[in-house]
C-alpha positions as CSV (number, residue, x, y, z in Angstrom):
1,M,42.1,-39.4,33.5
2,G,39.6,-41.5,35.0
3,P,36.2,-42.3,33.8
4,L,34.7,-39.5,35.8
5,T,36.4,-37.1,33.9
6,I,35.5,-38.7,30.7
7,L,31.8,-38.6,31.4
8,L,32.2,-34.8,32.6
9,V,34.1,-34.0,29.4
10,V,31.2,-36.3,27.1
11,V,28.0,-34.5,28.8
12,A,30.1,-31.0,28.5
13,I,30.3,-31.5,24.5
14,V,26.8,-33.0,24.7
15,A,25.4,-29.9,26.4
16,L,27.7,-27.4,24.2
17,M,26.1,-29.1,21.1
18,I,22.4,-28.7,22.7
19,I,23.2,-25.3,23.5
20,N,24.6,-24.3,19.7
21,I,21.7,-26.2,18.4
22,Y,19.1,-24.0,20.2
23,N,20.7,-20.5,19.3
24,T,21.2,-21.3,15.7
25,L,17.1,-22.5,15.8
26,V,16.4,-18.9,17.9
27,K,19.2,-17.3,14.9
28,L,16.8,-18.7,12.3
29,K,13.5,-18.0,13.3
30,N,14.4,-14.5,14.4
31,N,15.4,-14.6,10.5
32,R,12.1,-15.3,9.4
33,E,10.6,-13.0,11.5
34,N,12.8,-10.4,10.7
35,A,11.6,-11.2,6.9
36,F,8.1,-10.8,7.7
37,A,8.3,-7.8,9.2
38,D,9.8,-6.8,5.7
39,I,6.5,-7.9,4.4
40,D,4.5,-6.3,6.5
41,V,5.8,-2.9,5.8
42,Q,4.7,-3.7,1.6
43,L,1.4,-5.0,3.2
44,K,0.5,-1.6,4.8
45,Q,1.6,0.3,2.0
46,R,-1.3,-1.7,-0.1
47,H,-3.5,-1.5,2.4
48,D,-3.8,1.7,3.0
49,L,-3.7,1.9,-1.4
50,V,-6.9,-0.2,-1.5
51,P,-9.4,2.5,-0.4
52,Q,-8.1,5.0,-2.7
53,L,-8.1,2.5,-5.8
54,I,-11.7,1.4,-5.0
55,G,-12.8,5.2,-4.4
56,A,-11.3,5.9,-7.5
57,V,-13.1,2.9,-9.8
58,K,-16.2,3.2,-7.7
59,G,-18.1,5.4,-10.1
60,Y,-17.3,3.4,-12.9
61,M,-17.7,0.0,-11.9
62,E,-21.2,0.8,-9.3
63,H,-22.9,-2.2,-11.1
64,E,-19.7,-4.4,-10.2
65,A,-20.1,-3.9,-6.6
66,G,-19.2,-7.4,-5.6
67,T,-15.6,-7.3,-6.8
68,L,-15.1,-4.1,-4.9
69,T,-16.7,-5.6,-1.6
70,A,-14.5,-8.7,-2.2
71,I,-11.4,-6.7,-2.4
72,T,-13.1,-4.7,0.5
73,Q,-13.8,-7.4,2.3
74,A,-10.6,-9.6,1.9
75,R,-8.4,-6.1,3.2
76,T,-10.3,-6.4,6.7
77,N,-9.9,-9.9,7.1
78,A,-5.7,-9.2,6.4
79,L,-5.9,-5.9,8.9
80,G,-7.5,-8.4,11.2
81,A,-4.8,-11.2,11.0
82,S,-2.7,-12.0,14.3
83,T,-0.4,-14.1,13.9
84,I,2.0,-15.0,10.6
85,N,-0.1,-17.6,9.5
86,E,-3.3,-16.0,9.6
87,K,-1.6,-12.7,7.7
88,I,-0.1,-15.4,4.5
89,A,-4.2,-16.6,4.1
90,A,-5.5,-13.5,4.4
91,E,-2.8,-11.9,1.9
92,Q,-3.6,-14.8,-0.3
93,Q,-7.3,-13.8,-0.1
94,L,-6.4,-10.1,-0.8
95,S,-3.9,-10.8,-3.5
96,S,-6.9,-13.0,-5.5
97,A,-9.5,-9.9,-5.0
98,L,-7.1,-7.6,-6.6
99,S,-5.9,-9.6,-9.8
100,G,-9.7,-10.1,-10.3
101,F,-9.7,-6.3,-10.0
102,S,-7.2,-5.7,-12.1
103,I,-8.8,-8.0,-14.8
104,Q,-12.4,-6.0,-14.7
105,V,-10.8,-2.9,-15.1
106,E,-10.1,-3.7,-18.5
107,A,-13.5,-3.0,-19.7
108,Y,-13.6,0.2,-18.3
109,P,-11.5,2.7,-20.8
110,D,-12.6,5.6,-19.4
111,L,-11.2,4.5,-15.9
112,K,-7.8,3.9,-17.9
113,A,-7.8,6.7,-19.1
114,S,-8.2,8.9,-15.6
115,S,-4.6,9.8,-13.9
116,N,-5.6,9.7,-10.8
117,F,-6.5,5.9,-11.4
118,M,-3.2,5.6,-13.6
119,Q,-1.1,7.0,-10.6
120,L,-2.6,4.3,-8.2
121,Q,-2.4,1.3,-10.8
122,E,1.5,2.1,-11.0
123,E,1.8,2.7,-7.2
124,L,0.3,-0.9,-6.6
125,S,2.4,-2.2,-9.4
126,D,5.3,-0.9,-7.5
127,I,4.2,-2.3,-4.2
128,E,3.0,-5.5,-5.6
129,N,7.0,-6.0,-7.3
130,K,8.6,-4.9,-3.6
131,L,6.1,-7.6,-2.5
132,A,7.6,-10.2,-4.5
133,A,11.0,-9.7,-3.4
134,V,10.4,-9.5,-0.2
135,R,8.0,-12.2,-0.5
136,R,10.7,-14.5,-1.7
137,F,13.0,-13.6,1.1
138,F,10.6,-14.3,4.0
139,N,10.4,-18.1,1.8
140,S,14.0,-18.2,1.7
141,A,14.4,-17.7,5.5
142,T,11.8,-19.9,6.1
143,K,13.6,-22.7,4.5
144,E,16.7,-22.3,6.5
145,L,14.3,-22.9,9.7
146,N,12.5,-26.0,8.2
147,I,15.9,-27.2,7.0
148,A,17.3,-26.7,10.7
149,V,14.6,-28.0,12.4
150,Q,14.5,-31.3,10.4
151,K,18.0,-32.0,10.1
152,F,19.8,-34.4,12.7
153,P,20.6,-34.0,14.8
154,N,18.2,-30.9,15.6
155,V,15.4,-33.0,15.1
156,L,16.3,-34.5,18.1
157,F,15.9,-31.2,20.2
158,A,13.7,-28.4,17.9
159,N,10.6,-30.1,19.3
160,M,11.4,-29.9,22.8
161,F,12.5,-26.6,22.7
162,G,9.6,-25.3,20.5
163,F,10.7,-25.3,17.4
164,T,8.5,-26.7,14.1
165,A,8.7,-26.5,10.7
166,E,6.9,-23.5,9.7
167,E,4.6,-22.1,6.8
168,M,5.9,-20.7,3.4
169,F,3.8,-17.7,2.2
170,D,2.8,-19.1,-0.7
171,L,0.3,-17.8,-3.6
172,G,-2.2,-20.8,-4.0
173,E,-3.7,-20.5,-6.7
174,T,-2.7,-17.2,-7.7
175,R,0.7,-17.8,-8.0
176,I,1.2,-17.6,-11.7
177,D,-0.7,-14.8,-12.1
178,L,0.8,-13.3,-9.4
179,E,4.8,-14.0,-10.1
180,K,4.7,-12.1,-13.1
181,A,5.1,-8.3,-13.2
182,P,1.9,-6.2,-13.0
183,E,0.7,-4.6,-16.4
184,V,-0.1,-1.1,-16.1
185,K,-1.5,0.0,-19.8
186,F,-1.8,3.5,-20.9
């Protein structure tokens, strides 16, 4: 075996290693995007439910129009977000607005007695529980991608191929309130 053969074997091994790193990063990035697609389905259901909730409570909460306006604005921002990171930020705002909405509804016993409103609350509770599950899956996929991007020797090539550590779907300040299952009281 001559020196040229040894050099070719070393170059081939390094090339195969780089190809493997690239393919692994592509797979993990696609897994993350697929996980966010699952979140998107639940978010669309939640976005569709918000106008129905607002319609159901409008007559009861006329003097608290600020809360309803904040929810409507947050929903509009969420629908207008285009990238995953923009959607995450917009959904944090919407989750916060919906959390404030739930707290204020407690002051209206007639509203809580409305069967239409109760059905909408149950649907929202179901969607929020599903969102929590798919959010965990998304964060797991994001964690796997981030670890792969940051570990050696991948870190040597990740930036060259355009892979960076990605943002988790963090709930921010409302995390404690949103991690517990929503309550529907009768």
